[in-house]
Steps between C-alpha positions, in 0.01 A plus 500: 500500500212445266523195279412548138391231259857490366658419836238239581558311171879512515640193677741564782852395420725333741832683526687171491465336162483128464854385401352250254323779310821687411627468145791262486769606259717261309868543568705657222701278267837548335560438131853360491725467196738206508837539332613270221758494224240483223399867500694818436501817706323666208218245527470556877492878454233472228296270728512759781393775263216307334349330802566751778562829317840540666764725344802331337726595792282309746493203262882495497508511882252212520699294248821562697339400830352184346839410352678540835238355736334263247160662563343843529165638616346677203176618659288456814124531527166318504505132403267542202720771346816301579353201313423724203856640499641145514285400201615807309865411565445142387323617185801701377658190351863422435797733470573528128860613574588163657506202262455237771215686674201267527236732639397774737679620809382331818294702746363359822264636764567504871305641788662827610633503853 
């Protein structure tokens, strides 16, 4: 085999890559809605539509699950996007249909398992 200038200049690669050189991915995170008595189902459905683009039917399912289990995973993905979604939820403000509502619905982040 005759070596050309291209093959001489190209460094040989080791078939085994250095494990430290691989890109390390962050684990996904869950955005979790906590249930409370200060927000209506209508508010929860609107939240799901505005923040996540879910249809009303999915918002009703999420509200029902949160009511029964006291929490519900709304979305799972990269930490940076999960933080943004949490901020969007918290920025929606109080439920105008509930007189004693003091503020936004609570959303927490947890590392997905």
